[in-house]
Structure formats: C-alpha cells, structure tokens
N, C-alpha and C positions, 0 to 999 in steps of 0.2 A: 504493500500500500504506500502511496506517496505520503510525504511528510508535509504538513502545513507549516509554513514559516510564520510563527506567531509574532508579528510586529508589535501588537498591543502589549504583550507581556514584556518584551524586550524594552520597549519605550517606557513602560511604567518603572522598570528597574532603573533606567537612566534618570528619569524625572525625580524619583525618590532621592537618589544620590545628589542631584542638583539642588533640590529643596533644602537638604541638610546643609549644603555648602553656602547657600544664600543666607540661611538663618544663622549659622554658626559664625560667618564672617561679616554679618550685618551689611550685606550688599543691597543696593537699591537699583537694579537694572530696569530699564524701561524700553518698551517696544511700541512703535507706531505702525499700524497696518492701514493701507489705503485700498479701498474697494471701489471700483467703478462699475456700475451696472447691477444686473440681477441674476448673474449666472448661478444656477442652483448648486452646482458642485463647489463653486467658490464660497458661497454662503456657508456651506457645510464646513469647509476648511477654516473659515474665519471663526466659527463658533468653537471648533476643536482647539484652535490656537488660543482663543480667549480663555476658555476653561482651563487649559493647561497652564497658561501664564498665571492665572489666579491661584492655582494649586501649588505652584512652586515658589510664588512670591515675586513675580515680575509684573511691573506696572504695564497695563495694556491700554493703548490709546487707539480708538477706531475712528477712521475717517471714511464716510460713505458718500459717494457722489452718484448722481443720476446717470442712467445709461447714455443719455444724449450729451453729457458733459464733453466740452471740447478740449483739445490738447493744451491750450493756453491755461485753462483753469486747473487742469491736473498738474501742470508744471509749477503753477503758482503755489499749490498746496505742498508739493515736494520741496520747493524753495523755503517755505515757512518751516517745514520739519527739519530741513538741513540746518537752519539757523536757530532752532529751539534747543537750548542747552539742556533741557530736561529730557530730551529724547536721545537715547543711546543707539538705537537701531531702527531702521526703516525697512518695511517690506511692502512692495506693490503686488497685490494679489493678481496672479495670472490665471487664465488669459484675460486680456483687456478687450473691450468692444472693438470690432474690426475697424471702425473709423479712426481709432487712435494710433499714434506712432509708438509702438511698444519699445523699439530700440531707443528712440529719443527720450522716452520717459525713464527707462532704466538708466540711461547715461546721465540723467539729471540728478540722480541720487548721489549724495556725497559718498565717495568710495569708503570713507571711514565709518559710515553708518549703514552700508549695504550688507544687510544680514544674510541675504540669499547668496551673495557672492557672484551675482550676475553682471555687475558692472564690467565693461570691457577691460578697464584697468585692472580690476581684481582678477578677472579670468586670466589675463595675460601674465600677471604676477604668479598666479598659481601654476599655470602651464610651464613657466620658466623657473619653477622652484624658488621663487623669491619671497614666499610667504608661507606661514604654517596655518593660515586660515583656510579651511576646507569648506566649500559650499555645502549647505545642509542636506539637500536632496541626494547628491551622489554619496556623501558620507553615510547617510542612512542606508542607502542601497548596499554599500560595501559591508556594513555591519550585519545586514540581513543575510547576505551571501556567506559571510564568515560564520554566522550562527548555524548554518546547515552542517558544519563539521566536515564538509567535503574538501578534498584536496583540489584547490582552484588552479594551481599552477599548470600551465600548458593547455588549459581548456580554451574553447573558442566561445566568443560572445557576440551577440548582435543587439544593438540598441535601435529601436524604431521610434523616431521622434520627428515632429513637425519642424521644430527649430533645432537644427544640428549644433549651432553655436552654444546653446545652453547646455548641451550634453557633452561638450568637449572635456570638461573637468572629470566627468564620470568615466569617459573613455581613458583618460590619463590614469585615474586611480586603478582601473582594471588592468591596464597595460603595465603599471608599476608592480602589479601582482603576477606579472608574466601570463596574463590572459590575453589571447589574441582577439582584438576587438574591432568591430566595424560599426559605423553609424549610417542608417538609411532612413529616408523618408517613407511614409506608408504607401505612397503612390509609386514607389520604385517597381519596375516591371519584374524584377527578379526576387522580390521580397519573399515569396513563398519558398523558393529554392534555398535562399540564404537561411531562412528560419529552420528549415528541415535539417540543415547541416550544423546547427549551433548547439553547443552544450549548455549555454546560458542564454536565455531570451529575456530581454528587458523591453517592455512596451510602454511608450508614453505618447501614443498618437491621438488619444482622446476620441476614440471611435469604439463604441460598445460592441463587444464580441468580435472584434477584428481578427484576433488570433483564434483559429479553430483547430480542432484535433489533427486534421491532415497537414497542418503547417509545422508540427513539432515532432522531434525525435523522441524515442523512449528514454526515460530517466532524465529528461531535460530539467534544468532549474529555471523556473519561471518567476520573474519579478514584474508584477503588474502595477504600473504607476498610474494607470488610468482611473479617473473618477467620473463616471457618467451617470446622469439621472435618466432612468427609463421608467416612466410612469411614477409609481410611488417608491421605486427601488433605486439604490445606488449600486452600479455594477462597474466592472473594470473593462479594459480593452480585450481581456481574454475570456473566451467561452469556458468559464470555470468548470462547469459540470462535465463538459466534454473532455477538456484537457487534463482534469484532475487525475483520472486513472492512469494516464500515460506519463505524467510528470514524476520526477524523482522528488522534487521539492517545489512548492508553489505558494505564493502569497495570496491570501484572500483579499477581496474588496467588499466591504471595508475590513479593517483590522490588520493590514499588512504594511504597505509603504506609508500610508497616511500617518499613522501614529508615530512611526520612526522619523518622518520628515518634521513633524511637530517637535519631537524630542530634540532633534539636532538644531532646530530653529531656536529653541530655548537655550541650548548650550552655546550657540554662537552669539545670542543676545548678551549673555553673561560675559562672553569673551570680549565682545566689542565694548561693553560697559567697563570692563577692567582696563582696557587699553585707553579709552577716553578719559577715565578718571585716575589713570596711573596707579592702579591697584595690582600688585603682583599676585600671581596665582600661587596657591600653596600646594605642596606635593600631595 
C-alpha cells in the first residue's frame, strides 16, 4: 500500500517548536498578507496562515483588495508595507487576477521583507548560493520528500508549473540532493511521457485532476501542490483516488503541501524579523 505523506503532522511539529522559540525569546514577529480578488483557494490559504500565525505568536496583518483593483493601487499598498517599521515580512497571495502584472508586483516588495523569496533579487541570490534564506514552498516540499525515508539521490524528478521562474529554487534544492530535475509547463506536448519516466512528480499547475493514473510510474513519489475548488470540495492537481494505489508515497489535498508551506512561511517570518531587528538566532 502507498504511504500518505502527512504534511499536517509534520507542520504541527515544526509550529510547536517555533511557538516555544517565540515565547521563550520574547520575539514579536509580524507578517502582512495582501489578497486581491476572491479566489476560493487563496481565501482558504489566507485563513490557514492567519490561524497558524495566531497559534505560534506572530502578528498577522491582512490587506484585502477588490478583484477589479488596478496595478497602481496594489503597488501603493506594497509601498506602504515596505515603509511600515512594524511589518517584518510581506506576502502577496498568488495567483493574482489576470489583469494585474504579477512580476511587477512581486518586484515591488522590499527584498528584505519578501517572505516567499520570490523577488528576482532573492531568487538570484539563492541560485548563486549567496544567501541561507530558502523560499518556503520549495523548502516545505524538500522536507516532505525527506520524510518518506526514501533514498533520493540519483532519482529523477519532474516539476509541472505554470510559472517556471518561481520553481527554479525548488529545482536547485532537488539538484543539490543529486536528483535529476526538469521543469515543464502543463501544456508541454511531451508532458505525459516525461511524467511516466519520473521517480518524483511535483505538480503545481492549478488544474484539478490533471495528473491521472496513466501518467505515473509504479512507486512514484507524488507531491501535489495544487489547491483547486471543485464544487464544495478542495482537490489537488492529481486524481488522488486513481493515482493512490500506484504511488509509493503521495501527499493528500488538503493536508499535504499546504500545511508545510504555512509552517515554512512562519519560520521565514521569524527569520526575517530576526534579521530586521538584529536579533541573533540561538542554537
């Protein structure tokens, strides 16, 4: 039987440790989250982040803008947060409405407050080994892979993502572990063939049930980053019921990547707060 990768349990363990650190060292980290529009999946993630912040002792500031908000207004809010000394970390909830310039908005975030690590400057520093700050999503995925207990070295991995640039840090982390990694967009004509040959399949294409049973090999490790609302249910990019029997390890949705991404977000918020306030980390 395949083994379910329990992201929720792993995240809870990390959050409990972080809560003790914040309390014992009397830290006051703060996170500002900007949401534009009414994307159902984004709203779910915002609530998860808010709850988690309150549980560990991180101040949570939420800024919600209407779906039709223009680029200029979004940039104005980001500028305000960049200059607010009470804010240690800033996160723009993705995806943004299609009429907005996602790249421009991400680039507007002060790199020193960019908790996702998506700013081009931060991505470049990470890819060039010039920083120890690891973006939360890829770090969470690596920890999920490590939790399987499998020998990862020399395996092959495929990442399916709409925005390849955002997944370059994940590809680097995988390659650092000597995992042969390729990144493809979901519309790639050879995507099925590539998936069938991969030992590790990571899907972040945002299309419900995109990955079907005939696309994966036996004993594959499946990391489902997708969060899609279908009716009253939240589902991933993977046809979970179909792929489950074939996979060696698989993350559920919800309960897999989501909780781990939130846990890493909290860790990175504390890290940015320490740097901004010149507080050294204790062993």
